[in-house]
Z-matrix of the N, CA and C atoms (Angstrom, degrees):
N
C 1 1.458
C 2 1.524 1 109.01
N 3 1.316 2 116.88 1 129.36
C 4 1.460 3 121.67 2 179.48
C 5 1.520 4 109.60 3 -100.35
N 6 1.300 5 114.78 4 144.87
C 7 1.455 6 120.08 5 177.28
C 8 1.524 7 109.70 6 -81.50
N 9 1.315 8 116.27 7 147.64
C 10 1.458 9 120.52 8 -179.28
C 11 1.527 10 110.92 9 -67.89
N 12 1.325 11 116.90 10 -33.10
C 13 1.454 12 121.61 11 -178.61
C 14 1.523 13 108.83 12 -125.11
N 15 1.328 14 117.24 13 135.87
C 16 1.462 15 118.89 14 178.16
C 17 1.528 16 110.13 15 -68.87
N 18 1.319 17 118.21 16 153.81
C 19 1.459 18 119.51 17 179.12
C 20 1.524 19 110.62 18 -64.12
N 21 1.311 20 116.16 19 147.90
C 22 1.460 21 121.50 20 177.75
C 23 1.520 22 107.79 21 -76.82
N 24 1.319 23 116.01 22 128.17
C 25 1.455 24 120.36 23 -178.24
C 26 1.505 25 110.02 24 -110.95
N 27 1.294 26 116.11 25 144.58
C 28 1.457 27 119.61 26 178.49
C 29 1.525 28 109.45 27 -76.98
N 30 1.297 29 115.71 28 158.83
C 31 1.459 30 120.76 29 177.16
C 32 1.517 31 111.09 30 -61.15
N 33 1.319 32 116.48 31 -34.60
C 34 1.455 33 120.72 32 -179.87
C 35 1.528 34 111.09 33 -67.96
N 36 1.327 35 117.84 34 -39.53
C 37 1.467 36 121.30 35 178.38
C 38 1.531 37 110.47 36 -65.64
N 39 1.321 38 117.31 37 -42.40
C 40 1.465 39 120.52 38 178.44
C 41 1.525 40 110.83 39 -64.75
N 42 1.320 41 116.36 40 -40.41
C 43 1.463 42 121.21 41 179.18
C 44 1.530 43 110.22 42 -63.53
N 45 1.321 44 116.66 43 -42.90
C 46 1.462 45 120.82 44 178.83
C 47 1.523 46 110.66 45 -61.95
N 48 1.319 47 116.90 46 -41.18
C 49 1.461 48 120.96 47 178.92
C 50 1.533 49 110.83 48 -65.11
N 51 1.324 50 117.35 49 -41.76
C 52 1.471 51 121.74 50 177.97
C 53 1.526 52 110.39 51 -60.12
N 54 1.325 53 115.56 52 -46.55
C 55 1.462 54 119.66 53 -178.34
C 56 1.524 55 111.32 54 -66.62
N 57 1.318 56 117.53 55 -37.79
C 58 1.468 57 120.53 56 177.80
C 59 1.523 58 110.44 57 -63.83
N 60 1.332 59 117.47 58 -43.81
C 61 1.469 60 120.46 59 177.96
C 62 1.524 61 110.92 60 -62.00
N 63 1.341 62 116.28 61 -40.30
C 64 1.461 63 120.58 62 179.20
C 65 1.524 64 110.88 63 -63.29
N 66 1.320 65 117.36 64 -44.25
C 67 1.464 66 120.63 65 179.66
C 68 1.526 67 110.83 66 -62.32
N 69 1.327 68 117.38 67 -44.88
C 70 1.467 69 119.59 68 178.45
C 71 1.522 70 111.86 69 -62.72
N 72 1.316 71 117.48 70 -37.87
C 73 1.461 72 120.84 71 178.69
C 74 1.529 73 110.35 72 -66.73
N 75 1.331 74 116.85 73 -39.18
C 76 1.464 75 120.22 74 177.06
C 77 1.528 76 111.22 75 -64.89
N 78 1.330 77 116.71 76 -40.64
C 79 1.466 78 120.12 77 177.25
C 80 1.528 79 110.95 78 -63.41
N 81 1.327 80 117.07 79 -42.48
C 82 1.465 81 121.07 80 177.44
C 83 1.531 82 111.09 81 -63.08
N 84 1.336 83 116.55 82 -40.07
C 85 1.463 84 120.26 83 179.77
C 86 1.530 85 110.41 84 -64.07
N 87 1.313 86 116.41 85 -39.91
C 88 1.464 87 120.32 86 177.79
C 89 1.524 88 110.33 87 -62.26
N 90 1.320 89 116.75 88 -45.74
C 91 1.462 90 121.33 89 178.31
C 92 1.531 91 110.70 90 -60.76
N 93 1.333 92 116.49 91 -43.79
C 94 1.469 93 120.20 92 179.30
C 95 1.532 94 111.54 93 -61.97
N 96 1.325 95 116.27 94 -38.38
C 97 1.463 96 120.08 95 179.17
C 98 1.527 97 110.21 96 -63.68
N 99 1.326 98 116.41 97 -45.63
C 100 1.468 99 120.11 98 178.08
C 101 1.534 100 111.35 99 -60.85
N 102 1.318 101 116.35 100 -43.68
C 103 1.462 102 121.11 101 -179.55
C 104 1.528 103 110.88 102 -62.79
N 105 1.329 104 116.01 103 -44.89
C 106 1.466 105 119.43 104 179.83
C 107 1.528 106 111.53 105 -62.24
N 108 1.314 107 116.81 106 -39.64
C 109 1.462 108 119.27 107 179.98
C 110 1.528 109 111.23 108 -64.96
N 111 1.324 110 117.28 109 -37.00
C 112 1.471 111 120.75 110 177.69
C 113 1.524 112 111.38 111 -67.65
N 114 1.339 113 116.12 112 -35.87
C 115 1.469 114 120.81 113 -177.22
C 116 1.522 115 113.28 114 -84.33
N 117 1.320 116 117.49 115 -6.51
C 118 1.470 117 122.41 116 -177.96
C 119 1.530 118 110.70 117 52.82
N 120 1.317 119 115.90 118 74.14
C 121 1.470 120 119.97 119 -175.04
C 122 1.523 121 112.67 120 -67.57
N 123 1.329 122 114.78 121 158.01
C 124 1.459 123 117.77 122 173.00
C 125 1.526 124 108.39 123 -78.07
N 126 1.312 125 115.37 124 172.49
C 127 1.463 126 120.69 125 -174.64
C 128 1.523 127 112.15 126 -59.78
N 129 1.311 128 118.07 127 -39.46
C 130 1.462 129 121.52 128 -178.74
C 131 1.534 130 111.34 129 -64.90
N 132 1.331 131 117.44 130 -44.20
C 133 1.469 132 120.67 131 178.32
C 134 1.526 133 110.51 132 -62.95
N 135 1.314 134 116.16 133 -43.05
C 136 1.460 135 120.21 134 -177.99
C 137 1.534 136 110.70 135 -66.03
N 138 1.342 137 117.23 136 -43.18
C 139 1.475 138 119.90 137 178.22
C 140 1.523 139 111.25 138 -63.19
N 141 1.326 140 117.50 139 -39.21
C 142 1.469 141 120.66 140 177.93
C 143 1.527 142 110.56 141 -63.67
N 144 1.331 143 116.69 142 -41.13
C 145 1.460 144 119.99 143 179.53
C 146 1.530 145 110.86 144 -66.80
N 147 1.316 146 117.20 145 -42.13
C 148 1.470 147 119.92 146 178.11
C 149 1.530 148 111.14 147 -62.83
N 150 1.317 149 117.04 148 -37.12
C 151 1.463 150 120.80 149 176.43
C 152 1.526 151 110.20 150 -63.39
N 153 1.331 152 116.39 151 -42.90
C 154 1.470 153 121.73 152 176.30
C 155 1.520 154 110.46 153 -59.93
N 156 1.338 155 117.44 154 -44.09
C 157 1.466 156 120.15 155 179.72
C 158 1.529 157 111.64 156 -63.69
N 159 1.332 158 117.16 157 -39.72
C 160 1.469 159 120.06 158 177.09
C 161 1.530 160 111.04 159 -63.61
N 162 1.334 161 116.59 160 -42.95
C 163 1.468 162 120.09 161 177.73
C 164 1.523 163 110.95 162 -63.38
N 165 1.323 164 116.44 163 -40.04
C 166 1.460 165 120.65 164 178.71
C 167 1.526 166 110.69 165 -65.25
N 168 1.315 167 117.04 166 -39.17
C 169 1.460 168 120.65 167 177.22
C 170 1.534 169 110.44 168 -62.60
N 171 1.332 170 116.14 169 -44.76
C 172 1.470 171 120.35 170 178.60
C 173 1.523 172 110.69 171 -60.97
N 174 1.336 173 116.42 172 -45.94
C 175 1.459 174 120.55 173 179.51
C 176 1.521 175 111.09 174 -62.51
N 177 1.326 176 116.63 175 -42.51
C 178 1.463 177 120.33 176 178.54
C 179 1.515 178 111.89 177 -60.07
N 180 1.315 179 116.47 178 -42.88
C 181 1.471 180 119.84 179 178.39
C 182 1.532 181 111.22 180 -64.61
N 183 1.333 182 116.80 181 -38.33
C 184 1.468 183 120.07 182 178.59
C 185 1.534 184 110.89 183 -65.25
N 186 1.327 185 115.80 184 -44.32
C 187 1.469 186 119.53 185 -179.54
C 188 1.528 187 110.32 186 -63.00
N 189 1.327 188 116.46 187 -44.38
C 190 1.462 189 119.77 188 -178.32
C 191 1.525 190 112.66 189 -69.81
N 192 1.326 191 117.39 190 -23.59
C 193 1.467 192 120.84 191 -179.56
C 194 1.527 193 112.72 192 -81.93
N 195 1.329 194 117.27 193 -14.45
C 196 1.461 195 120.07 194 -178.66
C 197 1.523 196 110.25 195 -71.14
N 198 1.333 197 116.71 196 134.21
C 199 1.462 198 118.52 197 177.16
C 200 1.525 199 110.41 198 -70.79
N 201 1.306 200 115.55 199 151.67
C 202 1.462 201 120.71 200 175.97
C 203 1.518 202 107.43 201 -82.93
N 204 1.327 203 115.93 202 125.64
C 205 1.459 204 120.93 203 179.35
C 206 1.512 205 108.41 204 -108.10
N 207 1.313 206 115.35 205 106.82
C 208 1.455 207 120.85 206 -178.98
C 209 1.514 208 107.99 207 -112.37
N 210 1.333 209 115.55 208 129.31
C 211 1.457 210 119.68 209 177.86
C 212 1.521 211 108.35 210 -75.91
N 213 1.331 212 118.00 211 133.84
C 214 1.463 213 119.53 212 179.27
C 215 1.528 214 110.76 213 -64.77
N 216 1.308 215 115.86 214 142.10
C 217 1.462 216 119.85 215 178.56
C 218 1.520 217 109.39 216 -78.72
N 219 1.318 218 115.73 217 163.64
C 220 1.466 219 120.39 218 179.83
C 221 1.524 220 110.49 219 -62.62
N 222 1.327 221 117.70 220 -37.82
C 223 1.465 222 119.83 221 -178.55
C 224 1.512 223 110.98 222 -68.14
N 225 1.335 224 118.39 223 -33.97
C 226 1.463 225 120.99 224 178.79
C 227 1.521 226 110.57 225 -67.19
N 228 1.338 227 117.78 226 -39.55
C 229 1.457 228 119.92 227 179.55
C 230 1.506 229 111.36 228 -71.78
N 231 1.328 230 117.74 229 -30.62
C 232 1.461 231 121.07 230 177.39
C 233 1.530 232 109.96 231 -66.02
N 234 1.337 233 117.01 232 -39.37
C 235 1.465 234 120.37 233 180.00
C 236 1.504 235 111.31 234 -68.14
N 237 1.322 236 117.94 235 -34.67
C 238 1.456 237 120.21 236 -177.87
C 239 1.527 238 111.33 237 -73.73
N 240 1.341 239 117.94 238 -24.91
C 241 1.455 240 120.76 239 179.62
C 242 1.529 241 111.92 240 -79.86
N 243 1.307 242 117.25 241 -22.57
C 244 1.471 243 121.13 242 -175.81
C 245 1.486 244 112.84 243 -74.34
């Protein structure tokens, strides 16, 4: 059974998920680099992999540059009103 509306996620939960995906992608890229070096890739394969690594670096920098958006909790807003 699917819900009509997806659950509301906090900015911190989304940020954690983004960072986890980035880390796994970096680990996969490292493994791919090791595998390619063992297989002695041709120039085209190596250039494609280097392009992928550059794109991954750019994406990683973009993800890390994003501010964390955390919704204030009800207790935090209650303290600020007092």
